[in-house]
N, C-alpha and C positions, 0 to 999 in steps of 0.2 A: 270467594263469595264477594260480590260487589256491595257497595254501600246502599244502593237502592233496589236490591234484589227483592226486598219485602213488598215492593209495589207491583211486581210482576204477578200475574195470576198463575197459580200452580196447576200443573197438569195432573190429572188423575193417573195413578200408576197403572191401572188396568188399561187405560187408553194408550199409554206409552208402550206397554207390553204388546198390545194388539197391533200397533204401528210397526213395531220391530218384527213381529211374526209375519206381517204382510210383506215386509222387505225380504225376509229370509225365504219365504215361499216364492216370491217373484224371482229371486236370484237362483233358486234351485231349478225353477222351470226354465229360466234362461240358460243355465249351465247345461241342463239336459238337452234342451232344444227339442223335446218331444212331449206330446200330450201324456197324461196320466194313464190313459187306457191302453197304451201299447203293450206293457207287460201282460195284461189280462188277455189281450188279443193274441199274443204269442202263445200263451198257455192253452187257450181254446183251440187255436190252429193245431198245436201239437197233439191235443187229445183227439181231434177229428182225424188227423193223418194217421195216428197210431191205430185207428180202427182198421185200416187197410194195409199199412206197412209198418214194420218194426223199425223205428228211427230213434236216435239219441236226442236228448234235450237241446244240445248245441246245433242240431241239424236245422232248426227253424230260426231264422233271423227276421225281425220286423223293424224297419227303420222309416222315419219320416224325412223326406228329402225335399228341399226347396228347389223349385224349378221356375224361376222368374217370380211371378205373382201367385203361383200355385204351389200347394203342398202335395207331394206324391208319396203314396204309401208303397214302400219297396219291401216285398216279401220274398225271401229266398229260402228254399227248402232243399237240403242236400239229401237226396234219396240214395239208399244203399245200392250197390251194383247187384245185378241179378246173379244168382249162383247158377253155374252151369251144371246141368243134370248129368250124372255119370251113368253110363249104360252098362 
């Protein structure tokens, strides 16, 4: 603690906590590199596809890829192989 610290205005602890939370949220978004809606989109796609084909949870992958100045939504669905009918 410095000699003249009493002259500095003190910051509100709620304000400090809010600033720290903003930094954490920004870092999480940067680390993930994807918007928050992608997991929800993946679940909804899985539900729709399951109406027609029986697939596993890991069969649907949704990613956001940077292509120059554009963001591209990359959706990959691994469909099961068709079973051959036995006569």
